[in-house]
PQR file with spaces between the fields and no chain letter, atoms N, CA, C, O and H, PARSE charges and radii, in Angstrom:
ATOM       1  N    MET     1    -169.552  228.078  -21.174 -0.4000 1.5000
ATOM       2  CA   MET     1    -168.451  229.209  -21.990 -0.0000 2.0000
ATOM       3  C    MET     1    -168.148  230.367  -21.379  0.5500 1.7000
ATOM       4  O    MET     1    -169.071  231.054  -20.941 -0.5500 1.4000
ATOM       5  N    SER     2    -167.172  230.672  -21.280 -0.4000 1.5000
ATOM       6  CA   SER     2    -166.517  231.987  -21.242 -0.0000 2.0000
ATOM       7  C    SER     2    -167.006  233.207  -22.034  0.5500 1.7000
ATOM       8  O    SER     2    -167.466  233.106  -23.171 -0.5500 1.4000
ATOM       9  H    SER     2    -166.423  230.114  -21.636  0.4000 1.0000
ATOM      10  N    ASN     3    -166.854  234.608  -21.232 -0.4000 1.5000
ATOM      11  CA   ASN     3    -167.231  235.706  -22.252 -0.0000 2.0000
ATOM      12  C    ASN     3    -166.201  236.166  -22.674  0.5500 1.7000
ATOM      13  O    ASN     3    -166.269  237.346  -23.017 -0.5500 1.4000
ATOM      14  H    ASN     3    -166.480  234.690  -20.308  0.4000 1.0000
ATOM      15  N    CYS     4    -164.826  235.448  -22.830 -0.4000 1.5000
ATOM      16  CA   CYS     4    -163.506  236.060  -23.281 -0.0000 2.0000
ATOM      17  C    CYS     4    -163.644  236.376  -25.196  0.5500 1.7000
ATOM      18  O    CYS     4    -164.242  235.815  -26.114 -0.5500 1.4000
ATOM      19  H    CYS     4    -164.770  234.489  -22.552  0.4000 1.0000
ATOM      20  N    GLU     5    -163.076  237.118  -25.125 -0.4000 1.5000
ATOM      21  CA   GLU     5    -163.148  237.484  -26.712 -0.0000 2.0000
ATOM      22  C    GLU     5    -161.544  236.902  -27.056  0.5500 1.7000
ATOM      23  O    GLU     5    -160.572  237.647  -27.183 -0.5500 1.4000
ATOM      24  H    GLU     5    -162.591  237.574  -24.379  0.4000 1.0000
ATOM      25  N    HIS     6    -161.499  234.970  -27.207 -0.4000 1.5000
ATOM      26  CA   HIS     6    -160.285  234.236  -26.943 -0.0000 2.0000
ATOM      27  C    HIS     6    -159.360  234.935  -28.165  0.5500 1.7000
ATOM      28  O    HIS     6    -159.880  235.191  -29.251 -0.5500 1.4000
ATOM      29  H    HIS     6    -162.289  234.365  -27.104  0.4000 1.0000
ATOM      30  N    LYS     7    -158.111  235.185  -27.925 -0.4000 1.5000
ATOM      31  CA   LYS     7    -156.905  235.310  -28.774 -0.0000 2.0000
ATOM      32  C    LYS     7    -156.244  234.115  -28.478  0.5500 1.7000
ATOM      33  O    LYS     7    -155.804  233.945  -27.341 -0.5500 1.4000
ATOM      34  H    LYS     7    -157.688  234.977  -27.043  0.4000 1.0000
ATOM      35  N    TRP     8    -156.067  232.952  -29.663 -0.4000 1.5000
ATOM      36  CA   TRP     8    -155.836  231.896  -30.045 -0.0000 2.0000
ATOM      37  C    TRP     8    -154.465  231.737  -30.109  0.5500 1.7000
ATOM      38  O    TRP     8    -154.040  232.585  -30.893 -0.5500 1.4000
ATOM      39  H    TRP     8    -156.425  233.090  -30.587  0.4000 1.0000
ATOM      40  N    ASN     9    -153.459  230.983  -29.613 -0.4000 1.5000
ATOM      41  CA   ASN     9    -151.788  231.002  -29.567 -0.0000 2.0000
ATOM      42  C    ASN     9    -151.494  229.121  -30.179  0.5500 1.7000
ATOM      43  O    ASN     9    -152.024  228.101  -29.739 -0.5500 1.4000
ATOM      44  H    ASN     9    -153.804  230.294  -28.975  0.4000 1.0000
ATOM      45  N    TYR    10    -150.884  229.210  -30.847 -0.4000 1.5000
ATOM      46  CA   TYR    10    -150.418  227.814  -30.899 -0.0000 2.0000
ATOM      47  C    TYR    10    -149.624  227.348  -30.017  0.5500 1.7000
ATOM      48  O    TYR    10    -148.730  228.072  -29.579 -0.5500 1.4000
ATOM      49  H    TYR    10    -150.453  230.039  -31.205  0.4000 1.0000
ATOM      50  N    GLN    11    -149.814  225.774  -29.477 -0.4000 1.5000
ATOM      51  CA   GLN    11    -149.358  225.303  -28.504 -0.0000 2.0000
ATOM      52  C    GLN    11    -148.195  224.108  -28.913  0.5500 1.7000
ATOM      53  O    GLN    11    -147.129  223.893  -28.336 -0.5500 1.4000
ATOM      54  H    GLN    11    -150.541  225.185  -29.832  0.4000 1.0000
ATOM      55  N    GLY    12    -148.763  223.412  -30.094 -0.4000 1.5000
ATOM      56  CA   GLY    12    -148.376  222.271  -30.112 -0.0000 2.0000
ATOM      57  C    GLY    12    -149.015  221.302  -30.498  0.5500 1.7000
ATOM      58  O    GLY    12    -150.242  221.323  -30.405 -0.5500 1.4000
ATOM      59  H    GLY    12    -149.629  223.587  -30.563  0.4000 1.0000
ATOM      60  N    ALA    13    -148.320  220.156  -31.054 -0.4000 1.5000
ATOM      61  CA   ALA    13    -148.718  218.985  -31.422 -0.0000 2.0000
ATOM      62  C    ALA    13    -149.188  217.847  -29.999  0.5500 1.7000
ATOM      63  O    ALA    13    -148.423  217.518  -29.093 -0.5500 1.4000
ATOM      64  H    ALA    13    -147.323  220.138  -31.130  0.4000 1.0000
ATOM      65  N    VAL    14    -150.296  217.517  -30.119 -0.4000 1.5000
ATOM      66  CA   VAL    14    -150.395  216.562  -29.143 -0.0000 2.0000
ATOM      67  C    VAL    14    -150.688  215.118  -29.582  0.5500 1.7000
ATOM      68  O    VAL    14    -150.788  214.836  -30.776 -0.5500 1.4000
ATOM      69  H    VAL    14    -150.918  217.785  -30.855  0.4000 1.0000
ATOM      70  N    TYR    15    -150.850  214.044  -28.429 -0.4000 1.5000
ATOM      71  CA   TYR    15    -151.404  212.674  -29.025 -0.0000 2.0000
ATOM      72  C    TYR    15    -151.960  212.146  -27.957  0.5500 1.7000
ATOM      73  O    TYR    15    -151.727  212.636  -26.852 -0.5500 1.4000
ATOM      74  H    TYR    15    -150.769  214.273  -27.459  0.4000 1.0000
ATOM      75  N    TRP    16    -152.758  211.095  -28.101 -0.4000 1.5000
ATOM      76  CA   TRP    16    -153.427  210.303  -27.423 -0.0000 2.0000
ATOM      77  C    TRP    16    -154.113  208.901  -28.086  0.5500 1.7000
ATOM      78  O    TRP    16    -154.133  208.635  -29.288 -0.5500 1.4000
ATOM      79  H    TRP    16    -152.946  210.697  -28.998  0.4000 1.0000
ATOM      80  N    ALA    17    -154.665  208.078  -26.994 -0.4000 1.5000
ATOM      81  CA   ALA    17    -155.010  206.521  -27.868 -0.0000 2.0000
ATOM      82  C    ALA    17    -156.325  206.919  -27.974  0.5500 1.7000
ATOM      83  O    ALA    17    -156.950  207.676  -27.231 -0.5500 1.4000
ATOM      84  H    ALA    17    -154.649  208.294  -26.018  0.4000 1.0000
ATOM      85  N    SER    18    -156.734  206.263  -29.096 -0.4000 1.5000
ATOM      86  CA   SER    18    -158.095  206.290  -28.998 -0.0000 2.0000
ATOM      87  C    SER    18    -159.017  205.219  -28.394  0.5500 1.7000
ATOM      88  O    SER    18    -158.557  204.077  -28.379 -0.5500 1.4000
ATOM      89  H    SER    18    -156.226  205.648  -29.699  0.4000 1.0000
ATOM      90  N    ASP    19    -160.106  205.392  -27.951 -0.4000 1.5000
ATOM      91  CA   ASP    19    -161.053  204.509  -27.118 -0.0000 2.0000
ATOM      92  C    ASP    19    -160.912  202.934  -27.045  0.5500 1.7000
ATOM      93  O    ASP    19    -160.948  202.155  -26.093 -0.5500 1.4000
ATOM      94  H    ASP    19    -160.480  206.319  -27.963  0.4000 1.0000
ATOM      95  N    ARG    20    -160.740  202.760  -28.371 -0.4000 1.5000
ATOM      96  CA   ARG    20    -160.972  201.146  -28.866 -0.0000 2.0000
ATOM      97  C    ARG    20    -159.937  200.474  -29.166  0.5500 1.7000
ATOM      98  O    ARG    20    -159.190  201.213  -29.807 -0.5500 1.4000
ATOM      99  H    ARG    20    -160.710  203.392  -29.145  0.4000 1.0000
ATOM     100  N    PRO    21    -159.459  199.367  -29.028 -0.5600 1.5000
ATOM     101  CA   PRO    21    -158.317  199.051  -29.425  0.2800 2.0000
ATOM     102  C    PRO    21    -158.693  198.540  -30.754  0.5500 1.7000
ATOM     103  O    PRO    21    -159.875  198.370  -31.051 -0.5500 1.4000
ATOM     104  N    LEU    22    -157.619  198.264  -31.650 -0.4000 1.5000
ATOM     105  CA   LEU    22    -157.592  197.894  -32.914 -0.0000 2.0000
ATOM     106  C    LEU    22    -157.819  196.584  -33.316  0.5500 1.7000
ATOM     107  O    LEU    22    -156.980  195.827  -32.828 -0.5500 1.4000
ATOM     108  H    LEU    22    -156.658  198.402  -31.409  0.4000 1.0000
ATOM     109  N    PRO    23    -158.684  196.002  -34.062 -0.5600 1.5000
ATOM     110  CA   PRO    23    -159.176  194.488  -34.105  0.2800 2.0000
ATOM     111  C    PRO    23    -157.592  193.553  -34.079  0.5500 1.7000
ATOM     112  O    PRO    23    -156.455  193.787  -34.488 -0.5500 1.4000
ATOM     113  N    GLY    24    -158.128  192.634  -33.503 -0.4000 1.5000
ATOM     114  CA   GLY    24    -157.130  191.597  -33.156 -0.0000 2.0000
ATOM     115  C    GLY    24    -155.963  191.997  -32.773  0.5500 1.7000
ATOM     116  O    GLY    24    -154.992  191.474  -33.319 -0.5500 1.4000
ATOM     117  H    GLY    24    -159.052  192.444  -33.170  0.4000 1.0000
ATOM     118  N    SER    25    -155.736  193.069  -31.693 -0.4000 1.5000
ATOM     119  CA   SER    25    -154.637  193.674  -31.143 -0.0000 2.0000
ATOM     120  C    SER    25    -155.236  194.330  -30.101  0.5500 1.7000
ATOM     121  O    SER    25    -156.347  194.850  -30.002 -0.5500 1.4000
ATOM     122  H    SER    25    -156.525  193.494  -31.250  0.4000 1.0000
ATOM     123  N    GLY    26    -153.919  194.172  -29.008 -0.4000 1.5000
ATOM     124  CA   GLY    26    -154.253  195.064  -27.854 -0.0000 2.0000
ATOM     125  C    GLY    26    -153.906  196.750  -28.564  0.5500 1.7000
ATOM     126  O    GLY    26    -154.455  197.743  -28.086 -0.5500 1.4000
ATOM     127  H    GLY    26    -153.016  193.749  -29.089  0.4000 1.0000
ATOM     128  N    ALA    27    -153.233  196.813  -29.375 -0.4000 1.5000
ATOM     129  CA   ALA    27    -152.877  198.368  -29.489 -0.0000 2.0000
ATOM     130  C    ALA    27    -154.170  199.013  -29.764  0.5500 1.7000
ATOM     131  O    ALA    27    -155.207  198.401  -30.018 -0.5500 1.4000
ATOM     132  H    ALA    27    -152.787  196.007  -29.763  0.4000 1.0000
ATOM     133  N    HIS    28    -154.032  200.344  -29.694 -0.4000 1.5000
ATOM     134  CA   HIS    28    -154.837  201.641  -30.270 -0.0000 2.0000
ATOM     135  C    HIS    28    -154.428  202.280  -30.932  0.5500 1.7000
ATOM     136  O    HIS    28    -153.216  202.434  -30.788 -0.5500 1.4000
ATOM     137  H    HIS    28    -153.189  200.841  -29.488  0.4000 1.0000
ATOM     138  N    SER    29    -155.026  202.986  -31.948 -0.4000 1.5000
ATOM     139  CA   SER    29    -154.811  204.174  -32.951 -0.0000 2.0000
ATOM     140  C    SER    29    -154.467  205.175  -32.151  0.5500 1.7000
ATOM     141  O    SER    29    -155.239  205.698  -31.348 -0.5500 1.4000
ATOM     142  H    SER    29    -156.011  202.861  -32.064  0.4000 1.0000
ATOM     143  N    ARG    30    -152.862  205.612  -32.388 -0.4000 1.5000
ATOM     144  CA   ARG    30    -152.830  207.041  -32.014 -0.0000 2.0000
ATOM     145  C    ARG    30    -153.202  207.967  -32.690  0.5500 1.7000
ATOM     146  O    ARG    30    -153.030  208.090  -33.902 -0.5500 1.4000
ATOM     147  H    ARG    30    -152.234  205.187  -33.040  0.4000 1.0000
ATOM     148  N    ILE    31    -153.820  208.803  -31.867 -0.4000 1.5000
ATOM     149  CA   ILE    31    -154.580  210.537  -32.402 -0.0000 2.0000
ATOM     150  C    ILE    31    -153.854  211.644  -32.168  0.5500 1.7000
ATOM     151  O    ILE    31    -153.423  212.017  -31.077 -0.5500 1.4000
ATOM     152  H    ILE    31    -153.960  208.703  -30.882  0.4000 1.0000
ATOM     153  N    TYR    32    -153.724  212.175  -33.248 -0.4000 1.5000
ATOM     154  CA   TYR    32    -152.968  213.681  -33.285 -0.0000 2.0000
ATOM     155  C    TYR    32    -153.743  214.707  -33.303  0.5500 1.7000
ATOM     156  O    TYR    32    -154.611  214.642  -34.174 -0.5500 1.4000
ATOM     157  H    TYR    32    -154.074  211.871  -34.134  0.4000 1.0000
ATOM     158  N    GLY    33    -153.750  215.728  -32.595 -0.4000 1.5000
ATOM     159  CA   GLY    33    -154.074  216.989  -32.502 -0.0000 2.0000
ATOM     160  C    GLY    33    -153.412  218.325  -32.194  0.5500 1.7000
ATOM     161  O    GLY    33    -152.564  218.549  -31.330 -0.5500 1.4000
ATOM     162  H    GLY    33    -153.045  215.782  -31.888  0.4000 1.0000
ATOM     163  N    ASP    34    -154.090  219.371  -33.270 -0.4000 1.5000
ATOM     164  CA   ASP    34    -153.344  220.581  -32.898 -0.0000 2.0000
ATOM     165  C    ASP    34    -153.550  221.201  -31.660  0.5500 1.7000
ATOM     166  O    ASP    34    -154.761  221.421  -31.628 -0.5500 1.4000
ATOM     167  H    ASP    34    -154.779  219.189  -33.971  0.4000 1.0000
ATOM     168  N    ARG    35    -153.009  221.631  -30.557 -0.4000 1.5000
ATOM     169  CA   ARG    35    -153.491  222.246  -29.467 -0.0000 2.0000
ATOM     170  C    ARG    35    -153.138  223.759  -29.281  0.5500 1.7000
ATOM     171  O    ARG    35    -151.957  224.085  -29.164 -0.5500 1.4000
ATOM     172  H    ARG    35    -152.025  221.453  -30.584  0.4000 1.0000
ATOM     173  N    TYR    36    -154.087  224.637  -29.254 -0.4000 1.5000
ATOM     174  CA   TYR    36    -154.239  225.835  -29.053 -0.0000 2.0000
ATOM     175  C    TYR    36    -154.747  226.498  -27.647  0.5500 1.7000
ATOM     176  O    TYR    36    -155.556  225.822  -27.010 -0.5500 1.4000
ATOM     177  H    TYR    36    -155.046  224.372  -29.349  0.4000 1.0000
ATOM     178  N    PHE    37    -154.367  227.695  -27.131 -0.4000 1.5000
ATOM     179  CA   PHE    37    -154.658  228.191  -25.897 -0.0000 2.0000
ATOM     180  C    PHE    37    -155.198  229.327  -25.989  0.5500 1.7000
ATOM     181  O    PHE    37    -155.038  229.749  -27.134 -0.5500 1.4000
ATOM     182  H    PHE    37    -153.711  228.244  -27.648  0.4000 1.0000
ATOM     183  N    CYS    38    -155.968  230.297  -25.113 -0.4000 1.5000
ATOM     184  CA   CYS    38    -156.240  231.795  -25.080 -0.0000 2.0000
ATOM     185  C    CYS    38    -155.696  232.330  -24.082  0.5500 1.7000
ATOM     186  O    CYS    38    -155.855  232.194  -22.869 -0.5500 1.4000
ATOM     187  H    CYS    38    -156.098  229.954  -24.182  0.4000 1.0000
ATOM     188  N    GLU    39    -154.776  233.199  -24.953 -0.4000 1.5000
ATOM     189  CA   GLU    39    -153.708  233.737  -23.823 -0.0000 2.0000
ATOM     190  C    GLU    39    -154.426  234.779  -23.230  0.5500 1.7000
ATOM     191  O    GLU    39    -153.642  235.519  -22.634 -0.5500 1.4000
ATOM     192  H    GLU    39    -154.647  233.310  -25.938  0.4000 1.0000
ATOM     193  N    ARG    40    -155.420  235.096  -23.154 -0.4000 1.5000
ATOM     194  CA   ARG    40    -156.341  235.635  -22.029 -0.0000 2.0000
ATOM     195  C    ARG    40    -157.402  235.125  -21.007  0.5500 1.7000
ATOM     196  O    ARG    40    -157.911  235.802  -20.114 -0.5500 1.4000
ATOM     197  H    ARG    40    -156.056  234.495  -23.638  0.4000 1.0000
ATOM     198  N    CYS    41    -157.614  234.003  -21.250 -0.4000 1.5000
ATOM     199  CA   CYS    41    -158.928  233.354  -20.130 -0.0000 2.0000
ATOM     200  C    CYS    41    -157.666  231.903  -19.730  0.5500 1.7000
ATOM     201  O    CYS    41    -157.365  231.492  -18.609 -0.5500 1.4000
ATOM     202  H    CYS    41    -157.201  233.453  -21.975  0.4000 1.0000
ATOM     203  N    LEU    42    -157.193  231.447  -20.976 -0.4000 1.5000
ATOM     204  CA   LEU    42    -155.898  230.152  -20.535 -0.0000 2.0000
ATOM     205  C    LEU    42    -157.153  228.861  -21.174  0.5500 1.7000
ATOM     206  O    LEU    42    -156.916  227.666  -20.992 -0.5500 1.4000
ATOM     207  H    LEU    42    -157.438  231.781  -21.886  0.4000 1.0000
ATOM     208  N    GLU    43    -157.972  229.154  -21.638 -0.4000 1.5000
ATOM     209  CA   GLU    43    -159.002  227.758  -22.103 -0.0000 2.0000
ATOM     210  C    GLU    43    -157.887  226.991  -23.430  0.5500 1.7000
ATOM     211  O    GLU    43    -157.073  227.650  -24.077 -0.5500 1.4000
ATOM     212  H    GLU    43    -158.164  230.124  -21.785  0.4000 1.0000
ATOM     213  N    THR    44    -158.016  226.159  -23.521 -0.4000 1.5000
ATOM     214  CA   THR    44    -157.741  225.339  -24.476 -0.0000 2.0000
ATOM     215  C    THR    44    -158.682  224.640  -25.908  0.5500 1.7000
ATOM     216  O    THR    44    -159.911  224.597  -25.969 -0.5500 1.4000
ATOM     217  H    THR    44    -158.677  225.623  -22.996  0.4000 1.0000
ATOM     218  N    LYS    45    -157.924  224.247  -26.742 -0.4000 1.5000
ATOM     219  CA   LYS    45    -158.945  223.545  -27.740 -0.0000 2.0000
ATOM     220  C    LYS    45    -158.047  223.025  -28.650  0.5500 1.7000
ATOM     221  O    LYS    45    -157.050  223.573  -29.122 -0.5500 1.4000
ATOM     222  H    LYS    45    -156.926  224.283  -26.693  0.4000 1.0000
ATOM     223  N    VAL    46    -158.666  221.468  -28.939 -0.4000 1.5000
ATOM     224  CA   VAL    46    -157.612  220.727  -29.779 -0.0000 2.0000
ATOM     225  C    VAL    46    -158.398  220.659  -30.925  0.5500 1.7000
ATOM     226  O    VAL    46    -159.600  220.422  -30.806 -0.5500 1.4000
ATOM     227  H    VAL    46    -159.475  221.023  -28.556  0.4000 1.0000
ATOM     228  N    ILE    47    -157.548  220.953  -32.771 -0.4000 1.5000
ATOM     229  CA   ILE    47    -158.247  220.906  -33.651 -0.0000 2.0000
ATOM     230  C    ILE    47    -157.504  219.782  -34.519  0.5500 1.7000
ATOM     231  O    ILE    47    -156.711  218.971  -34.040 -0.5500 1.4000
ATOM     232  H    ILE    47    -156.572  221.146  -32.868  0.4000 1.0000
ATOM     233  N    ASN    48    -157.827  219.846  -35.683 -0.4000 1.5000
ATOM     234  CA   ASN    48    -157.412  218.844  -36.901 -0.0000 2.0000
ATOM     235  C    ASN    48    -156.906  217.367  -36.132  0.5500 1.7000
ATOM     236  O    ASN    48    -155.769  216.924  -35.973 -0.5500 1.4000
ATOM     237  H    ASN    48    -158.470  220.506  -36.072  0.4000 1.0000
ATOM     238  N    GLN    49    -157.908  216.949  -35.830 -0.4000 1.5000
ATOM     239  CA   GLN    49    -157.424  215.497  -34.879 -0.0000 2.0000
ATOM     240  C    GLN    49    -157.252  214.268  -36.292  0.5500 1.7000
ATOM     241  O    GLN    49    -158.055  214.122  -37.214 -0.5500 1.4000
ATOM     242  H    GLN    49    -158.832  217.309  -35.959  0.4000 1.0000
ATOM     243  N    ARG    50    -156.241  213.678  -36.118 -0.4000 1.5000
ATOM     244  CA   ARG    50    -156.256  212.914  -36.991 -0.0000 2.0000
ATOM     245  C    ARG    50    -155.409  211.515  -36.371  0.5500 1.7000
ATOM     246  O    ARG    50    -154.630  211.539  -35.418 -0.5500 1.4000
ATOM     247  H    ARG    50    -155.589  213.796  -35.370  0.4000 1.0000
ATOM     248  N    ALA    51    -155.802  210.263  -37.218 -0.4000 1.5000
ATOM     249  CA   ALA    51    -155.071  209.119  -36.504 -0.0000 2.0000
ATOM     250  C    ALA    51    -153.788  208.578  -37.655  0.5500 1.7000
ATOM     251  O    ALA    51    -153.721  208.496  -38.882 -0.5500 1.4000
ATOM     252  H    ALA    51    -156.434  210.243  -37.992  0.4000 1.0000
ATOM     253  N    GLU    52    -153.116  208.361  -36.827 -0.4000 1.5000
ATOM     254  CA   GLU    52    -151.570  208.036  -37.142 -0.0000 2.0000
ATOM     255  C    GLU    52    -150.898  206.975  -36.505  0.5500 1.7000
ATOM     256  O    GLU    52    -150.646  207.215  -35.324 -0.5500 1.4000
ATOM     257  H    GLU    52    -153.170  208.428  -35.830  0.4000 1.0000
ATOM     258  N    GLY    53    -150.427  205.563  -37.039 -0.4000 1.5000
ATOM     259  CA   GLY    53    -149.744  204.575  -36.101 -0.0000 2.0000
ATOM     260  C    GLY    53    -150.775  203.975  -34.841  0.5500 1.7000
ATOM     261  O    GLY    53    -151.971  204.186  -34.635 -0.5500 1.4000
ATOM     262  H    GLY    53    -150.632  205.368  -37.998  0.4000 1.0000
ATOM     263  N    ASN    54    -149.932  203.272  -34.217 -0.4000 1.5000
ATOM     264  CA   ASN    54    -150.797  203.110  -33.136 -0.0000 2.0000
ATOM     265  C    ASN    54    -149.953  202.557  -31.535  0.5500 1.7000
ATOM     266  O    ASN    54    -148.818  202.081  -31.493 -0.5500 1.4000
ATOM     267  H    ASN    54    -148.961  203.100  -34.384  0.4000 1.0000
ATOM     268  N    THR    55    -150.766  202.759  -30.470 -0.4000 1.5000
ATOM     269  CA   THR    55    -149.692  202.873  -29.507 -0.0000 2.0000
ATOM     270  C    THR    55    -148.650  201.516  -29.173  0.5500 1.7000
ATOM     271  O    THR    55    -148.174  201.438  -28.041 -0.5500 1.4000
ATOM     272  H    THR    55    -151.688  203.146  -30.504  0.4000 1.0000
ATOM     273  N    TYR    56    -148.399  200.706  -29.960 -0.4000 1.5000
ATOM     274  CA   TYR    56    -147.072  200.299  -29.878 -0.0000 2.0000
ATOM     275  C    TYR    56    -145.871  200.794  -30.635  0.5500 1.7000
ATOM     276  O    TYR    56    -144.796  200.213  -30.784 -0.5500 1.4000
ATOM     277  H    TYR    56    -148.786  200.769  -30.880  0.4000 1.0000
ATOM     278  N    GLY    57    -146.149  201.672  -30.972 -0.4000 1.5000
ATOM     279  CA   GLY    57    -145.004  202.284  -31.825 -0.0000 2.0000
ATOM     280  C    GLY    57    -144.433  203.787  -31.093  0.5500 1.7000
ATOM     281  O    GLY    57    -145.250  204.159  -30.251 -0.5500 1.4000
ATOM     282  H    GLY    57    -147.022  202.144  -30.852  0.4000 1.0000
ATOM     283  N    LYS    58    -143.723  204.345  -31.165 -0.4000 1.5000
ATOM     284  CA   LYS    58    -143.398  205.475  -30.605 -0.0000 2.0000
ATOM     285  C    LYS    58    -143.842  206.445  -31.208  0.5500 1.7000
ATOM     286  O    LYS    58    -143.883  206.510  -32.437 -0.5500 1.4000
ATOM     287  H    LYS    58    -143.059  204.042  -31.849  0.4000 1.0000
ATOM     288  N    PRO    59    -144.328  207.538  -30.250 -0.5600 1.5000
ATOM     289  CA   PRO    59    -144.798  208.859  -30.842  0.2800 2.0000
ATOM     290  C    PRO    59    -143.899  209.582  -31.745  0.5500 1.7000
ATOM     291  O    PRO    59    -142.674  209.527  -31.862 -0.5500 1.4000
ATOM     292  N    ILE    60    -144.803  210.286  -32.368 -0.4000 1.5000
ATOM     293  CA   ILE    60    -144.029  211.285  -33.799 -0.0000 2.0000
ATOM     294  C    ILE    60    -143.222  212.144  -32.611  0.5500 1.7000
ATOM     295  O    ILE    60    -143.705  212.375  -31.503 -0.5500 1.4000
ATOM     296  H    ILE    60    -145.798  210.331  -32.273  0.4000 1.0000
ATOM     297  N    ASP    61    -141.711  212.632  -33.123 -0.4000 1.5000
ATOM     298  CA   ASP    61    -140.759  213.019  -32.163 -0.0000 2.0000
ATOM     299  C    ASP    61    -141.562  214.981  -32.351  0.5500 1.7000
ATOM     300  O    ASP    61    -142.029  215.541  -33.342 -0.5500 1.4000
ATOM     301  H    ASP    61    -141.319  212.445  -34.023  0.4000 1.0000
ATOM     302  N    GLY    62    -141.387  215.461  -30.939 -0.4000 1.5000
ATOM     303  CA   GLY    62    -141.543  216.659  -30.764 -0.0000 2.0000
ATOM     304  C    GLY    62    -143.166  216.688  -30.372  0.5500 1.7000
ATOM     305  O    GLY    62    -143.575  217.797  -30.030 -0.5500 1.4000
ATOM     306  H    GLY    62    -141.007  215.006  -30.133  0.4000 1.0000
ATOM     307  N    THR    63    -144.114  215.627  -30.379 -0.4000 1.5000
ATOM     308  CA   THR    63    -145.305  215.918  -29.661 -0.0000 2.0000
ATOM     309  C    THR    63    -145.305  215.593  -28.316  0.5500 1.7000
ATOM     310  O    THR    63    -144.539  214.905  -27.641 -0.5500 1.4000
ATOM     311  H    THR    63    -143.781  214.725  -30.657  0.4000 1.0000
ATOM     312  N    LEU    64    -146.407  216.277  -28.026 -0.4000 1.5000
ATOM     313  CA   LEU    64    -146.603  215.780  -26.420 -0.0000 2.0000
ATOM     314  C    LEU    64    -147.950  215.197  -25.639  0.5500 1.7000
ATOM     315  O    LEU    64    -149.083  215.600  -25.901 -0.5500 1.4000
ATOM     316  H    LEU    64    -147.029  216.836  -28.574  0.4000 1.0000
ATOM     317  N    PRO    65    -147.635  214.130  -24.586 -0.5600 1.5000
ATOM     318  CA   PRO    65    -149.343  213.613  -24.423  0.2800 2.0000
ATOM     319  C    PRO    65    -149.975  214.964  -24.066  0.5500 1.7000
ATOM     320  O    PRO    65    -149.607  216.027  -23.568 -0.5500 1.4000
ATOM     321  N    ARG    66    -151.206  214.373  -24.601 -0.4000 1.5000
ATOM     322  CA   ARG    66    -152.655  215.405  -24.428 -0.0000 2.0000
ATOM     323  C    ARG    66    -152.590  215.852  -23.194  0.5500 1.7000
ATOM     324  O    ARG    66    -153.464  216.604  -22.763 -0.5500 1.4000
ATOM     325  H    ARG    66    -151.505  213.509  -25.006  0.4000 1.0000
């Protein structure tokens, strides 16, 4: 933990693959979250995690890999 009084700024939506494959498939659930960074110490955090789609499909436009 840092001693920073964080000032969080929204960086954008990010995605990554879940740890486990979906049953009967080699695909994994695609997880999305909202990434924030502290403009003072540059620490990052991802909140509002949600599963949508799978790794066989295209990621949502405008999102970045985590």
